[in-house]
C-alpha positions in Angstrom: 42.0 -145.6 -52.8 43.7 -148.4 -54.6 41.6 -149.2 -57.7 44.2 -151.2 -59.8 42.0 -154.3 -59.7 38.9 -152.5 -61.2 38.7 -153.2 -64.9 38.1 -150.2 -67.2 34.9 -151.8 -68.4 33.6 -152.3 -64.9 30.4 -150.3 -64.1 32.3 -149.0 -61.1 35.0 -147.4 -63.2 33.1 -144.3 -64.0 32.0 -143.6 -60.4 35.2 -144.3 -58.5 35.8 -140.6 -58.1 32.4 -139.8 -56.7 32.2 -139.0 -53.0 31.1 -142.1 -51.1 28.1 -140.3 -49.5 26.7 -139.5 -53.0 26.7 -143.0 -54.3 23.7 -145.3 -54.2 23.8 -148.0 -51.6 24.2 -150.8 -54.0 27.1 -149.1 -55.8 28.8 -148.3 -52.5 28.6 -151.9 -51.3 30.0 -153.2 -54.6 32.8 -150.7 -54.4 33.9 -151.8 -50.9 33.3 -155.5 -51.7 35.5 -155.4 -54.7 38.1 -153.4 -52.8 38.2 -156.2 -50.2 38.5 -158.7 -53.1 35.4 -160.6 -52.0 32.6 -162.3 -54.0 29.0 -161.8 -53.0 29.0 -165.3 -51.5 32.2 -164.6 -49.5 30.8 -161.3 -48.1 27.5 -163.0 -47.2 29.4 -165.8 -45.4 31.6 -163.3 -43.5 28.6 -161.2 -42.4 26.5 -164.2 -41.5 23.8 -163.2 -44.0 22.0 -165.0 -46.8 23.7 -164.3 -50.2 20.3 -163.2 -51.5 20.4 -160.3 -49.1 23.8 -159.1 -50.4 22.6 -159.5 -54.0 19.4 -157.6 -53.3 21.2 -154.8 -51.6 23.7 -154.4 -54.5 21.4 -154.9 -57.4 18.1 -153.3 -56.4 19.6 -150.3 -54.6 17.3 -150.9 -51.6 17.6 -147.8 -49.5 16.1 -149.1 -46.2 17.7 -152.4 -45.2 17.8 -153.8 -41.7 20.2 -151.8 -39.5 21.9 -154.9 -38.1 22.5 -156.3 -41.6 24.3 -153.1 -42.5 26.4 -153.3 -39.4 27.3 -156.9 -40.0 28.3 -156.1 -43.6 30.5 -153.2 -42.3 32.3 -155.6 -40.0 32.9 -158.1 -42.8 34.1 -155.4 -45.1 36.6 -154.1 -42.5 35.3 -150.5 -42.9 36.8 -147.8 -40.8 34.8 -145.4 -38.6 34.2 -142.8 -41.3 33.2 -145.4 -43.8 30.8 -147.1 -41.4 29.2 -143.7 -40.7 28.9 -143.1 -44.5 27.3 -146.6 -45.1 24.8 -146.1 -42.2 23.8 -142.6 -43.5 23.4 -143.9 -47.1 21.5 -146.9 -45.9 19.0 -144.8 -43.9 18.2 -142.7 -46.9 15.6 -139.9 -46.6 13.2 -141.9 -44.5 13.0 -141.1 -40.7 11.6 -144.6 -40.0 13.8 -147.2 -41.7 12.4 -150.7 -42.2 14.3 -154.0 -41.7 14.8 -156.9 -44.0 15.5 -160.4 -42.7 18.5 -162.5 -43.8 16.4 -164.1 -46.6 15.8 -160.6 -48.0 12.1 -160.2 -47.1 10.8 -157.0 -45.5 10.2 -157.0 -41.7 9.2 -154.7 -38.9 10.6 -151.2 -38.2 13.9 -150.9 -36.3 13.4 -151.6 -32.6 14.0 -148.6 -30.3 14.7 -149.8 -26.7 12.9 -148.0 -23.9 14.4 -149.7 -20.9 14.5 -147.0 -18.2 12.7 -148.1 -15.0 10.3 -145.7 -13.4 11.9 -142.9 -11.4 11.4 -142.4 -7.6 8.0 -140.6 -7.1 9.2 -138.8 -4.0 12.4 -137.4 -5.6 13.3 -134.0 -4.2 16.2 -131.5 -4.7 19.5 -132.3 -6.3 19.0 -129.4 -8.7 22.7 -128.6 -9.0 23.5 -132.2 -9.8 20.7 -132.5 -12.3 21.8 -129.3 -14.0 25.3 -130.7 -14.3 24.1 -134.0 -15.8 21.8 -132.2 -18.3 24.3 -129.6 -19.4 27.2 -132.1 -19.7 28.6 -132.5 -23.1 27.5 -131.2 -26.5 26.2 -132.5 -29.8 29.6 -133.4 -31.2 31.1 -135.7 -28.5 30.2 -138.8 -26.5 29.6 -137.8 -23.0 30.1 -140.0 -19.9 29.0 -138.9 -16.4 29.9 -141.1 -13.4 27.8 -140.6 -10.2 29.5 -141.9 -7.1 28.6 -141.8 -3.4 28.2 -143.8 -0.3 25.6 -146.6 0.0 22.1 -145.1 0.1 23.0 -141.6 -1.2 20.4 -141.8 -4.0 22.7 -142.3 -6.9 20.3 -144.5 -8.9 17.4 -142.2 -8.1 19.4 -139.2 -9.4 20.5 -141.1 -12.5 17.0 -142.2 -13.4 15.5 -138.8 -12.8 18.1 -137.2 -15.0 17.7 -139.9 -17.7 13.9 -139.4 -17.9 14.4 -135.7 -18.3 17.0 -136.3 -21.0 14.9 -138.9 -22.9 13.6 -136.5 -25.6 17.2 -135.8 -26.7 17.8 -139.5 -27.5 15.1 -140.7 -29.9 17.0 -143.9 -30.9 16.6 -145.5 -27.5 17.4 -145.6 -23.8 19.2 -148.6 -22.3 19.4 -149.6 -18.6 21.7 -152.2 -17.2 22.0 -153.0 -13.5 25.6 -154.2 -13.2 25.0 -155.5 -9.6 28.4 -154.2 -8.3 26.8 -154.1 -4.8 23.7 -156.3 -4.7 23.0 -158.7 -1.9 23.4 -162.4 -3.0 24.6 -161.5 -6.5 28.0 -161.3 -8.1 28.8 -158.3 -10.4 27.7 -158.8 -14.0 30.4 -159.9 -16.4 30.9 -157.2 -19.1 30.6 -160.0 -21.7 27.1 -160.8 -20.5 26.1 -157.2 -20.2 27.2 -156.6 -23.8 25.1 -159.6 -25.0 22.0 -158.2 -23.4 22.6 -154.7 -24.8 23.2 -156.0 -28.3 20.0 -158.0 -28.3 18.1 -155.0 -27.0 19.5 -153.0 -29.9 18.2 -155.6 -32.4 21.2 -157.8 -33.0 19.9 -161.5 -33.2 21.3 -163.7 -30.5 23.0 -166.0 -33.0 24.9 -163.0 -34.4 26.4 -161.9 -31.1 30.1 -162.7 -31.1 31.7 -164.9 -28.5 34.7 -162.8 -27.5 34.1 -159.7 -25.2 36.3 -157.5 -27.5 34.2 -158.4 -30.5 31.0 -157.8 -28.7 32.3 -154.4 -27.6 33.3 -153.6 -31.2 29.9 -154.6 -32.5 28.2 -152.6 -29.8 30.1 -149.5 -30.7 29.2 -150.1 -34.3 25.5 -150.4 -33.6 25.3 -147.2 -31.7 27.9 -145.3 -33.7 25.3 -143.4 -35.8 22.4 -143.3 -33.3 21.4 -141.1 -30.4 21.2 -143.5 -27.5 21.1 -142.8 -23.8 22.7 -145.6 -21.7 22.4 -145.9 -17.9 24.7 -148.4 -16.2 23.7 -148.7 -12.6 25.6 -150.0 -9.6 29.0 -150.5 -11.2 31.7 -152.4 -9.3 34.7 -150.7 -11.0 36.1 -149.2 -14.2 36.9 -152.6 -15.7 33.3 -153.5 -15.6 32.2 -150.3 -17.4 35.0 -149.8 -19.9 33.7 -152.4 -22.5 30.3 -150.7 -22.4 31.5 -147.2 -23.3 30.0 -146.1 -26.6 31.9 -144.2 -29.3 29.1 -142.6 -31.3 28.9 -138.8 -31.3 25.2 -138.9 -30.4 25.4 -141.1 -27.3 25.3 -140.3 -23.6 26.3 -142.6 -20.8 25.4 -142.2 -17.1 27.0 -144.7 -14.7 26.5 -145.0 -10.9 28.9 -146.6 -8.5 29.9 -146.6 -4.8 33.5 -146.3 -6.1 35.0 -143.2 -7.6 35.5 -144.2 -11.3 38.5 -141.9 -11.8 40.2 -144.4 -14.1 37.7 -143.8 -17.0 39.0 -141.4 -19.6 37.0 -138.3 -20.7 34.5 -138.9 -17.8 32.9 -136.2 -15.7 32.7 -137.5 -12.1 29.9 -136.3 -9.8 30.2 -137.2 -6.1 26.9 -137.3 -4.4 26.8 -136.1 -0.8 23.9 -136.5 1.8 21.0 -134.1 1.4 20.9 -130.6 2.8 18.6 -130.4 5.8 15.7 -128.7 4.0 15.7 -131.2 1.2 16.0 -134.1 3.7 12.8 -132.8 5.6 11.0 -132.5 2.2 12.0 -136.1 1.2 10.7 -137.5 4.5 7.5 -135.5 4.3 6.8 -136.4 0.7 7.5 -140.1 1.4 5.4 -140.5 4.5 2.6 -138.1 3.5 1.8 -134.7 4.9 -0.9 -136.0 7.2 1.7 -138.0 9.3 3.7 -134.9 10.2 1.1 -132.2 10.5 1.0 -132.4 14.3 4.7 -133.0 14.8 6.9 -130.2 16.2 9.3 -128.9 13.6 12.2 -129.7 15.9 11.2 -133.4 16.0 11.0 -133.6 12.3 14.4 -132.0 11.9 16.0 -134.2 14.5 14.5 -137.3 12.9 16.1 -136.7 9.5 19.4 -135.8 11.3 19.3 -139.1 13.1 19.0 -140.6 9.7 22.3 -138.9 8.8 20.5 -136.9 6.1 21.0 -140.1 4.0 18.2 -140.6 1.4 18.0 -144.4 2.0 17.7 -144.0 5.7 15.1 -141.2 5.4 12.9 -143.3 3.1 13.1 -146.3 5.4 12.2 -144.2 8.5 9.3 -142.6 6.6 8.0 -146.0 5.4 8.1 -147.4 8.9 6.2 -144.5 10.3 3.6 -144.8 7.5 3.1 -148.5 8.2 2.5 -148.0 12.0 -0.7 -146.0 12.4 -0.2 -145.8 16.2 3.2 -144.3 16.0 3.9 -140.6 16.4 6.9 -138.7 15.1 8.2 -138.6 18.7 7.9 -142.4 19.0 9.9 -142.9 15.8 12.6 -140.5 17.0 12.8 -142.3 20.4 13.4 -145.6 18.6 16.0 -144.1 16.3 17.8 -142.7 19.4 17.8 -146.2 21.0 19.3 -148.1 18.1 19.1 -146.4 14.7 20.7 -149.1 12.6 18.3 -151.7 13.9 15.4 -149.4 13.2 16.5 -148.4 9.7 15.3 -151.7 8.1 12.2 -152.1 6.0 11.7 -155.3 4.0 14.7 -155.8 1.7 15.9 -152.3 2.4 18.4 -151.9 5.2 21.1 -149.4 5.9 23.2 -152.1 7.7 22.9 -154.5 4.7 23.9 -151.7 2.3 27.0 -150.9 4.4 27.8 -154.6 4.8 28.0 -154.9 1.1 30.5 -152.0 0.8 32.5 -153.6 3.6 32.5 -157.1 2.0 33.8 -155.7 -1.3 37.0 -154.5 0.5 40.2 -156.6 0.5 41.0 -158.2 3.8 43.7 -155.6 4.5 41.2 -152.7 3.8 38.7 -154.3 6.2 41.3 -154.4 8.9 42.1 -150.7 8.3 38.4 -149.9 8.4 37.9 -151.7 11.7 41.0 -150.2 13.4 40.0 -146.7 12.4 36.7 -147.3 14.1 38.5 -147.5 17.4 39.7 -143.9 17.2 37.9 -141.6 19.6 36.4 -138.3 18.3 34.5 -137.2 15.3 37.6 -136.4 13.3 41.1 -137.6 13.1 44.3 -136.9 11.2 46.7 -139.0 9.1 49.1 -139.2 12.0 46.5 -140.7 14.3 45.5 -143.1 11.5 49.1 -144.2 11.1 49.5 -144.7 14.9 46.5 -146.9 15.2 47.6 -148.9 12.2 51.2 -149.1 13.4 52.5 -148.0 10.0 54.0 -145.0 8.3 52.2 -141.8 7.4 52.7 -142.4 3.7 51.2 -145.9 3.8 48.4 -144.7 6.1 47.5 -141.9 3.7 47.3 -144.5 0.8 45.0 -146.7 2.9 42.8 -143.8 3.8 42.5 -142.9 0.1 41.3 -146.4 -0.7 38.5 -146.0 1.9 37.7 -142.5 0.5 37.4 -143.9 -3.0 34.6 -146.3 -1.9 32.9 -143.7 0.3 33.4 -145.4 3.6 35.3 -142.4 4.8 35.0 -138.7 4.4 37.6 -136.0 4.1 36.2 -132.6 5.3 39.6 -131.0 4.9 43.0 -132.0 3.5 44.4 -134.8 5.7 41.4 -134.6 8.1 39.1 -137.6 8.1 35.8 -138.7 9.6 33.1 -141.4 9.3 29.5 -140.5 8.4 27.4 -141.0 11.5 25.7 -144.2 10.2 29.1 -145.6 9.0 30.5 -144.9 12.5 27.6 -146.9 13.9 28.4 -149.7 11.4 32.1 -149.9 12.2 31.4 -149.8 15.9 29.0 -152.7 15.5 31.7 -154.6 13.5 34.3 -154.0 16.3 31.8 -155.2 18.9 31.1 -158.3 16.8 34.8 -159.0 16.1 35.7 -158.7 19.8 32.8 -161.0 20.7 33.9 -163.6 18.2 37.5 -163.4 19.5 36.3 -163.8 23.1 34.2 -166.9 22.1 37.2 -168.4 20.3 39.5 -167.8 23.3 37.5 -168.2 26.5 39.2 -167.3 29.7 
């Protein structure tokens, strides 16, 4: 450390060789302020605080200042990551419940701990392997990021929330939840700048102290959580660019993000692709949702066939169960008959709809990707190879494989074996309906 500017008579001169972590808070702040060649007034102005707050911190040795005040001072002093951690540790002192002081220097309420997790799904079943992976992921010394991806309606949010509630005791400094609306009807994806502002306010940063630029907001966010154990759930992400500014850097944080897209572009992230439910868990989900009394008299085969007609997809199973529950005169057989007639039309309940969910995935594609999706829907058979895909697209195998990968990454296509592809049953129905609609529109535009 360069100390040429510290006069021999300065009260700092006899403590410059002390380890930073052993210094009182006031002495530590004075050391770093003088190193930065700042007066108390200049530091207060740079941090956006009242100068009385800086004087009080330096002169009284207050050990429990407001967390956001300390973070703003760290920014103004230009401290590096290790110095920020030291300052935060010294500021916390021995108390486990730090108090805050306002910019005028008067004591205020204890530090806010956000508890933002929505309630989990009451009828959640299964997914034990996935839950174990989420709970065991990472260790105490590294930030851990888990990205759950899967097709529309696979239960990504339900899994993330169920895991988050089980993980809550490990993160006493708070739990944050942000719906990024990557695929929400009638809404555009949330701008990371806006998401950061919401998160910073939830963490106790006053609105007037939130920086304007997204990079500055991201830096302050990382500073705020750097020395805290916080669990963050980012639901319904559109892509990696939307998530990247919200990645924490603190060793005690955990991030769970859900997306219909495989977020393979995020560094140091464990990806978890969610498939449809196994048959036994699908039956259990239907039964738990509708209530045992509605299925008591149903033949086992009918119940099994019903969840299979739902494609073993959690969203479809819940919708079918809710419809049966809401129709006292219906039997399981009647519900199954209706699903056999037109399952996409039947799999709608209020604002929940399998068709609407798949429409959103389709709408997020580029025009070229939409055209590929529709043309693949014209292929006959449950599976097809890359050669068949290239032929129907009238393109090369190399280009066809790249186009297929793009649909795989957003879970509108499945790959049961290398270079073998298929649509999920409900996606097959969706693309068939699109083809029918497109041909109908073309016929209307060009009547014979």
